[in-house]
TORKOLVO-327010 format. One record per residue (C-alpha): residue number from 1; x, y, z; chain; residue in three letters. Coordinates in steps of 0.2 Angstrom, whole numbers, plus 5000, padded with zeros to 4 digits. Layout:
BEGIN
{atom NUM, {X, Y, Z}, A, ala}
...
END
This chain:
BEGIN
{atom 1, {5000, 5000, 4999}, A, met}
{atom 2, {5005, 5017, 4996}, A, ser}
{atom 3, {5008, 5032, 5009}, A, tyr}
{atom 4, {4994, 5040, 5000}, A, ser}
{atom 5, {4982, 5027, 5000}, A, asp}
{atom 6, {4986, 5023, 5018}, A, ala}
{atom 7, {4982, 5042, 5022}, A, leu}
{atom 8, {4965, 5041, 5012}, A, cys}
{atom 9, {4962, 5025, 5022}, A, glu}
{atom 10, {4964, 5034, 5038}, A, glu}
{atom 11, {4954, 5048, 5034}, A, ile}
{atom 12, {4940, 5038, 5028}, A, arg}
{atom 13, {4940, 5027, 5044}, A, glu}
{atom 14, {4942, 5042, 5055}, A, gly}
{atom 15, {4926, 5050, 5045}, A, gly}
{atom 16, {4917, 5036, 5052}, A, arg}
{atom 17, {4922, 5039, 5068}, A, arg}
{atom 18, {4921, 5058, 5069}, A, tyr}
{atom 19, {4912, 5062, 5053}, A, gly}
{atom 20, {4897, 5071, 5063}, A, glu}
{atom 21, {4911, 5085, 5068}, A, lys}
{atom 22, {4909, 5100, 5056}, A, pro}
{atom 23, {4925, 5104, 5048}, A, ile}
{atom 24, {4928, 5123, 5044}, A, asp}
{atom 25, {4948, 5123, 5042}, A, thr}
{atom 26, {4961, 5111, 5034}, A, val}
{atom 27, {4979, 5112, 5035}, A, tyr}
{atom 28, {4990, 5101, 5024}, A, val}
{atom 29, {5007, 5103, 5032}, A, gly}
{atom 30, {5024, 5096, 5032}, A, gly}
{atom 31, {5032, 5107, 5020}, A, gly}
{atom 32, {5033, 5096, 5005}, A, thr}
{atom 33, {5015, 5090, 5000}, A, pro}
{atom 34, {5018, 5095, 4983}, A, ala}
{atom 35, {5031, 5079, 4980}, A, leu}
{atom 36, {5016, 5067, 4983}, A, ala}
{atom 37, {5009, 5072, 4965}, A, gly}
{atom 38, {4994, 5082, 4960}, A, glu}
{atom 39, {4984, 5065, 4958}, A, arg}
{atom 40, {4988, 5059, 4976}, A, ala}
{atom 41, {4983, 5077, 4982}, A, leu}
{atom 42, {4966, 5076, 4972}, A, glu}
{atom 43, {4963, 5059, 4981}, A, lys}
{atom 44, {4967, 5065, 4998}, A, ile}
{atom 45, {4954, 5081, 4995}, A, val}
{atom 46, {4941, 5069, 4989}, A, arg}
{atom 47, {4943, 5057, 5004}, A, ala}
{atom 48, {4940, 5073, 5016}, A, leu}
{atom 49, {4924, 5078, 5005}, A, asp}
{atom 50, {4918, 5061, 5005}, A, glu}
{atom 51, {4922, 5058, 5023}, A, ser}
{atom 52, {4917, 5074, 5034}, A, phe}
{atom 53, {4905, 5087, 5035}, A, arg}
{atom 54, {4916, 5101, 5026}, A, leu}
{atom 55, {4910, 5119, 5027}, A, asp}
{atom 56, {4928, 5126, 5023}, A, ile}
{atom 57, {4933, 5143, 5027}, A, glu}
{atom 58, {4952, 5142, 5027}, A, glu}
{atom 59, {4962, 5129, 5017}, A, phe}
{atom 60, {4980, 5130, 5019}, A, thr}
{atom 61, {4995, 5122, 5010}, A, val}
{atom 62, {5011, 5122, 5017}, A, glu}
{atom 63, {5026, 5122, 5003}, A, leu}
{atom 64, {5044, 5124, 5000}, A, asn}
{atom 65, {5051, 5136, 4988}, A, pro}
{atom 66, {5063, 5122, 4979}, A, asp}
{atom 67, {5048, 5111, 4974}, A, asp}
{atom 68, {5038, 5111, 4957}, A, asp}
{atom 69, {5022, 5118, 4966}, A, asn}
{atom 70, {5005, 5115, 4958}, A, pro}
{atom 71, {4997, 5131, 4962}, A, tyr}
{atom 72, {4983, 5130, 4949}, A, gly}
{atom 73, {4979, 5113, 4954}, A, thr}
{atom 74, {4979, 5118, 4972}, A, leu}
{atom 75, {4967, 5131, 4969}, A, lys}
{atom 76, {4955, 5120, 4959}, A, asp}
{atom 77, {4955, 5107, 4974}, A, leu}
{atom 78, {4950, 5122, 4985}, A, gly}
{atom 79, {4965, 5128, 4995}, A, ala}
{atom 80, {4964, 5146, 4997}, A, asn}
{atom 81, {4980, 5150, 5008}, A, arg}
{atom 82, {4997, 5145, 5005}, A, ile}
{atom 83, {5011, 5145, 5018}, A, ser}
{atom 84, {5029, 5146, 5011}, A, ile}
{atom 85, {5044, 5140, 5021}, A, gly}
{atom 86, {5057, 5154, 5015}, A, val}
{atom 87, {5065, 5154, 5032}, A, gln}
{atom 88, {5078, 5168, 5026}, A, ser}
{atom 89, {5083, 5179, 5010}, A, thr}
{atom 90, {5101, 5177, 5014}, A, ser}
{atom 91, {5110, 5165, 5003}, A, asp}
{atom 92, {5124, 5164, 5017}, A, glu}
{atom 93, {5112, 5160, 5031}, A, val}
{atom 94, {5101, 5148, 5019}, A, leu}
{atom 95, {5117, 5138, 5015}, A, arg}
{atom 96, {5122, 5136, 5033}, A, ala}
{atom 97, {5104, 5130, 5039}, A, ala}
{atom 98, {5106, 5116, 5024}, A, ala}
{atom 99, {5092, 5123, 5014}, A, arg}
{atom 100, {5089, 5117, 4997}, A, arg}
{atom 101, {5083, 5134, 4990}, A, his}
{atom 102, {5091, 5151, 4988}, A, asp}
{atom 103, {5085, 5168, 4992}, A, ala}
{atom 104, {5079, 5170, 4973}, A, ser}
{atom 105, {5070, 5155, 4972}, A, ser}
{atom 106, {5062, 5160, 4988}, A, ala}
{atom 107, {5055, 5176, 4981}, A, ile}
{atom 108, {5051, 5170, 4964}, A, arg}
{atom 109, {5040, 5156, 4974}, A, glu}
{atom 110, {5030, 5169, 4983}, A, leu}
{atom 111, {5029, 5179, 4967}, A, gly}
{atom 112, {5020, 5163, 4960}, A, lys}
{atom 113, {5009, 5160, 4974}, A, ala}
{atom 114, {5005, 5178, 4975}, A, asp}
{atom 115, {4996, 5177, 4958}, A, lys}
{atom 116, {4985, 5162, 4962}, A, phe}
{atom 117, {4981, 5166, 4979}, A, phe}
{atom 118, {4975, 5182, 4990}, A, asp}
{atom 119, {4982, 5173, 5006}, A, asn}
{atom 120, {5000, 5169, 5006}, A, val}
{atom 121, {5010, 5167, 5022}, A, ser}
{atom 122, {5029, 5166, 5024}, A, ala}
{atom 123, {5039, 5156, 5037}, A, asp}
{atom 124, {5055, 5166, 5043}, A, ile}
{atom 125, {5067, 5159, 5056}, A, met}
{atom 126, {5076, 5168, 5069}, A, leu}
{atom 127, {5094, 5163, 5076}, A, gly}
{atom 128, {5100, 5155, 5062}, A, leu}
{atom 129, {5120, 5153, 5059}, A, pro}
{atom 130, {5126, 5169, 5052}, A, tyr}
{atom 131, {5111, 5178, 5054}, A, gln}
{atom 132, {5111, 5196, 5061}, A, thr}
{atom 133, {5097, 5208, 5065}, A, val}
{atom 134, {5100, 5217, 5048}, A, ser}
{atom 135, {5098, 5200, 5039}, A, ser}
{atom 136, {5085, 5197, 5047}, A, ala}
{atom 137, {5074, 5213, 5046}, A, thr}
{atom 138, {5080, 5211, 5026}, A, glu}
{atom 139, {5070, 5196, 5025}, A, ser}
{atom 140, {5055, 5202, 5032}, A, val}
{atom 141, {5056, 5218, 5020}, A, leu}
{atom 142, {5060, 5205, 5005}, A, asn}
{atom 143, {5044, 5195, 5008}, A, val}
{atom 144, {5031, 5208, 5013}, A, ile}
{atom 145, {5026, 5213, 4995}, A, pro}
{atom 146, {5020, 5194, 4993}, A, tyr}
{atom 147, {5011, 5190, 5009}, A, val}
{atom 148, {4997, 5194, 5021}, A, lys}
{atom 149, {5004, 5184, 5035}, A, his}
{atom 150, {5021, 5181, 5042}, A, val}
{atom 151, {5028, 5168, 5056}, A, ser}
{atom 152, {5044, 5173, 5064}, A, ala}
{atom 153, {5051, 5157, 5073}, A, tyr}
{atom 154, {5065, 5157, 5083}, A, met}
{atom 155, {5077, 5143, 5080}, A, leu}
{atom 156, {5075, 5127, 5091}, A, lys}
{atom 157, {5087, 5114, 5088}, A, leu}
{atom 158, {5084, 5095, 5092}, A, ser}
{atom 159, {5093, 5079, 5091}, A, glu}
{atom 160, {5096, 5071, 5074}, A, gly}
{atom 161, {5095, 5086, 5062}, A, val}
{atom 162, {5111, 5090, 5051}, A, pro}
{atom 163, {5112, 5108, 5059}, A, met}
{atom 164, {5113, 5102, 5077}, A, thr}
{atom 165, {5127, 5088, 5071}, A, ala}
{atom 166, {5137, 5103, 5062}, A, ala}
{atom 167, {5136, 5113, 5078}, A, leu}
{atom 168, {5143, 5100, 5087}, A, lys}
{atom 169, {5158, 5098, 5076}, A, arg}
{atom 170, {5162, 5116, 5077}, A, gly}
{atom 171, {5157, 5120, 5061}, A, glu}
{atom 172, {5149, 5138, 5065}, A, tyr}
{atom 173, {5141, 5144, 5081}, A, thr}
{atom 174, {5123, 5152, 5083}, A, leu}
{atom 175, {5118, 5169, 5087}, A, pro}
{atom 176, {5118, 5173, 5106}, A, asp}
{atom 177, {5100, 5175, 5116}, A, glu}
{atom 178, {5102, 5193, 5116}, A, asp}
{atom 179, {5106, 5195, 5098}, A, ser}
{atom 180, {5090, 5183, 5094}, A, val}
{atom 181, {5079, 5195, 5104}, A, val}
{atom 182, {5086, 5210, 5095}, A, asp}
{atom 183, {5081, 5202, 5079}, A, met}
{atom 184, {5064, 5199, 5084}, A, tyr}
{atom 185, {5060, 5216, 5091}, A, asn}
{atom 186, {5067, 5222, 5075}, A, ala}
{atom 187, {5056, 5211, 5065}, A, val}
{atom 188, {5042, 5215, 5075}, A, tyr}
{atom 189, {5044, 5234, 5074}, A, ala}
{atom 190, {5047, 5232, 5055}, A, glu}
{atom 191, {5030, 5222, 5053}, A, leu}
{atom 192, {5021, 5233, 5065}, A, ala}
{atom 193, {5025, 5248, 5052}, A, ala}
{atom 194, {5019, 5239, 5038}, A, his}
{atom 195, {5002, 5235, 5045}, A, gly}
{atom 196, {5004, 5218, 5052}, A, phe}
{atom 197, {4996, 5213, 5069}, A, ala}
{atom 198, {5004, 5201, 5081}, A, arg}
{atom 199, {4992, 5190, 5087}, A, tyr}
{atom 200, {5003, 5178, 5092}, A, glu}
{atom 201, {5020, 5178, 5099}, A, ile}
{atom 202, {5027, 5171, 5083}, A, ser}
{atom 203, {5014, 5175, 5070}, A, asn}
{atom 204, {5009, 5193, 5063}, A, phe}
{atom 205, {4995, 5196, 5050}, A, ala}
{atom 206, {4987, 5211, 5041}, A, leu}
{atom 207, {4969, 5214, 5048}, A, pro}
{atom 208, {4958, 5198, 5044}, A, gly}
{atom 209, {4972, 5188, 5039}, A, tyr}
{atom 210, {4976, 5178, 5055}, A, glu}
{atom 211, {4977, 5159, 5054}, A, ser}
{atom 212, {4960, 5153, 5058}, A, lys}
{atom 213, {4968, 5135, 5059}, A, his}
{atom 214, {4983, 5139, 5071}, A, asn}
{atom 215, {4970, 5150, 5082}, A, leu}
{atom 216, {4962, 5133, 5087}, A, lys}
{atom 217, {4976, 5127, 5094}, A, tyr}
{atom 218, {4982, 5142, 5104}, A, trp}
{atom 219, {4962, 5141, 5110}, A, arg}
{atom 220, {4964, 5123, 5113}, A, arg}
{atom 221, {4950, 5117, 5103}, A, glu}
{atom 222, {4948, 5100, 5096}, A, glu}
{atom 223, {4957, 5096, 5079}, A, tyr}
{atom 224, {4960, 5079, 5070}, A, leu}
{atom 225, {4977, 5075, 5062}, A, gly}
{atom 226, {4980, 5062, 5049}, A, phe}
{atom 227, {4996, 5056, 5042}, A, gly}
{atom 228, {5013, 5050, 5048}, A, ala}
{atom 229, {5018, 5060, 5064}, A, ala}
{atom 230, {5001, 5068, 5065}, A, ala}
{atom 231, {4993, 5073, 5082}, A, his}
{atom 232, {4974, 5073, 5086}, A, ser}
{atom 233, {4966, 5081, 5103}, A, gln}
{atom 234, {4947, 5075, 5105}, A, ile}
{atom 235, {4940, 5077, 5122}, A, gly}
{atom 236, {4952, 5073, 5136}, A, asp}
{atom 237, {4965, 5063, 5126}, A, ser}
{atom 238, {4979, 5067, 5114}, A, arg}
{atom 239, {4983, 5054, 5101}, A, tyr}
{atom 240, {5001, 5053, 5091}, A, ala}
{atom 241, {5003, 5043, 5074}, A, asn}
{atom 242, {5020, 5036, 5073}, A, pro}
{atom 243, {5033, 5046, 5064}, A, ala}
{atom 244, {5040, 5030, 5055}, A, ser}
{atom 245, {5030, 5029, 5037}, A, val}
{atom 246, {5032, 5011, 5038}, A, ala}
{atom 247, {5023, 5008, 5055}, A, asp}
{atom 248, {5009, 5023, 5048}, A, tyr}
{atom 249, {5006, 5011, 5033}, A, val}
{atom 250, {5006, 4996, 5042}, A, ala}
{atom 251, {4992, 5002, 5052}, A, gly}
{atom 252, {4996, 5010, 5067}, A, lys}
{atom 253, {4985, 5027, 5064}, A, arg}
{atom 254, {4973, 5038, 5075}, A, phe}
{atom 255, {4959, 5035, 5062}, A, gly}
{atom 256, {4960, 5017, 5066}, A, phe}
{atom 257, {4961, 5018, 5085}, A, gly}
{atom 258, {4978, 5012, 5085}, A, ser}
{atom 259, {4987, 5029, 5087}, A, ala}
{atom 260, {4997, 5032, 5104}, A, glu}
{atom 261, {4985, 5039, 5116}, A, arg}
{atom 262, {4989, 5052, 5131}, A, glu}
{atom 263, {4974, 5056, 5143}, A, arg}
{atom 264, {4976, 5075, 5149}, A, val}
{atom 265, {4971, 5076, 5168}, A, ser}
{atom 266, {4960, 5092, 5174}, A, arg}
{atom 267, {4976, 5102, 5180}, A, glu}
{atom 268, {4986, 5099, 5164}, A, glu}
{atom 269, {4969, 5104, 5154}, A, glu}
{atom 270, {4968, 5122, 5165}, A, ile}
{atom 271, {4987, 5124, 5163}, A, phe}
{atom 272, {4985, 5122, 5145}, A, glu}
{atom 273, {4971, 5133, 5143}, A, tyr}
{atom 274, {4982, 5147, 5151}, A, ile}
{atom 275, {4999, 5142, 5143}, A, met}
{atom 276, {4992, 5143, 5125}, A, leu}
{atom 277, {4979, 5158, 5128}, A, gly}
{atom 278, {4994, 5168, 5135}, A, leu}
{atom 279, {5004, 5167, 5117}, A, arg}
{atom 280, {4990, 5177, 5110}, A, thr}
{atom 281, {4987, 5196, 5108}, A, ala}
{atom 282, {4969, 5191, 5115}, A, glu}
{atom 283, {4974, 5183, 5130}, A, gly}
{atom 284, {4963, 5171, 5140}, A, ile}
{atom 285, {4944, 5172, 5146}, A, asp}
{atom 286, {4946, 5172, 5166}, A, val}
{atom 287, {4928, 5170, 5168}, A, ala}
{atom 288, {4926, 5156, 5155}, A, ala}
{atom 289, {4940, 5147, 5163}, A, ile}
{atom 290, {4933, 5147, 5179}, A, gly}
{atom 291, {4915, 5142, 5173}, A, lys}
{atom 292, {4921, 5128, 5163}, A, arg}
{atom 293, {4932, 5121, 5178}, A, phe}
{atom 294, {4921, 5127, 5192}, A, gly}
{atom 295, {4932, 5140, 5202}, A, phe}
{atom 296, {4934, 5158, 5204}, A, asp}
{atom 297, {4951, 5161, 5193}, A, phe}
{atom 298, {4956, 5177, 5203}, A, cys}
{atom 299, {4954, 5168, 5219}, A, glu}
{atom 300, {4963, 5152, 5214}, A, arg}
{atom 301, {4977, 5162, 5207}, A, tyr}
{atom 302, {4978, 5177, 5219}, A, ser}
{atom 303, {4997, 5173, 5223}, A, ala}
{atom 304, {5003, 5172, 5205}, A, ala}
{atom 305, {4992, 5187, 5199}, A, leu}
{atom 306, {5002, 5197, 5213}, A, ala}
{atom 307, {5020, 5190, 5209}, A, arg}
{atom 308, {5014, 5196, 5190}, A, leu}
{atom 309, {5008, 5213, 5193}, A, asp}
{atom 310, {5015, 5223, 5179}, A, gly}
{atom 311, {5017, 5209, 5166}, A, leu}
{atom 312, {4998, 5207, 5165}, A, leu}
{atom 313, {4984, 5218, 5158}, A, val}
{atom 314, {4967, 5215, 5163}, A, arg}
{atom 315, {4952, 5221, 5152}, A, asp}
{atom 316, {4937, 5216, 5159}, A, gly}
{atom 317, {4936, 5196, 5158}, A, asp}
{atom 318, {4951, 5195, 5148}, A, arg}
{atom 319, {4968, 5194, 5154}, A, leu}
{atom 320, {4984, 5195, 5143}, A, arg}
{atom 321, {5003, 5198, 5145}, A, ile}
{atom 322, {5007, 5216, 5142}, A, ala}
{atom 323, {5014, 5219, 5122}, A, asp}
{atom 324, {5031, 5223, 5129}, A, asp}
{atom 325, {5033, 5207, 5139}, A, lys}
{atom 326, {5027, 5195, 5128}, A, leu}
{atom 327, {5043, 5186, 5127}, A, leu}
{atom 328, {5043, 5182, 5144}, A, leu}
{atom 329, {5028, 5171, 5141}, A, glu}
{atom 330, {5035, 5155, 5147}, A, ser}
{atom 331, {5040, 5162, 5163}, A, ala}
{atom 332, {5023, 5169, 5165}, A, val}
{atom 333, {5014, 5154, 5162}, A, ala}
{atom 334, {5023, 5143, 5175}, A, leu}
{atom 335, {5017, 5154, 5189}, A, glu}
{atom 336, {4999, 5147, 5183}, A, phe}
{atom 337, {5007, 5129, 5185}, A, met}
END
């Protein structure tokens, strides 16, 4: 069985289990769905359409700049948002990050996407080797003419990736933490000057172009994930498909009820609502959280709120981190653990 056949099979089985749930956003991710080929993409979209109650408001496809991306086909299939992994428009930085594309191909791909889609997003990484405040800002200025949304993520390395191995071999070093914060603040200022509002720590959009799909994660709503390494969240449980394609094709899949399952405790759920919500500009609704879990938020967290005086802003029932303190989100959230 091919991977795309296994994916369509899981989608259909998932539809038998959860098909009553209305679906208004779809995100086809992983960076390289174009490599599956147009016929496979058509099969996947058909499986979704046959298995779920679709009322799509946002259909995002994530793409790489160096792939042969079928924009016309994607639009015909119903996609209305494209996210492209630009990372940087400095060739020196891209080479060090082991990216296959160069700056000119990234800009060229954004231009192609912009001709087909009104809603294009670009991913920019901060803290890459050889990156400076100037080159990070220049990357943002280079993508702004083509996009309505920018994700500016700070680099987090994990074991088993080429960049981590190269760092251990001493081939290059990364910018220090203060430099990365300076990059972030410069990028934030440039995006704000061009009308992009920060609606989550790493995400900026022109009015009306916030990612509806990603907001569901930060609001801790339910979602279904299909494919190798996909995750789902239903009720008090999270599910994770295996990253191994062989294991996935062999039948270990969420849609078949055989994915890894983790039950989320009440205390974990409360903390996740707070932690995820505080990443956003809208913050958290303390009255809604209190009502959902049966407690008075301000009474339960009085000590934490006192310690965080000056970092938080209260507006009616909404509580958020002050704009100039948002990078302290992790430390702030821990006060509620």
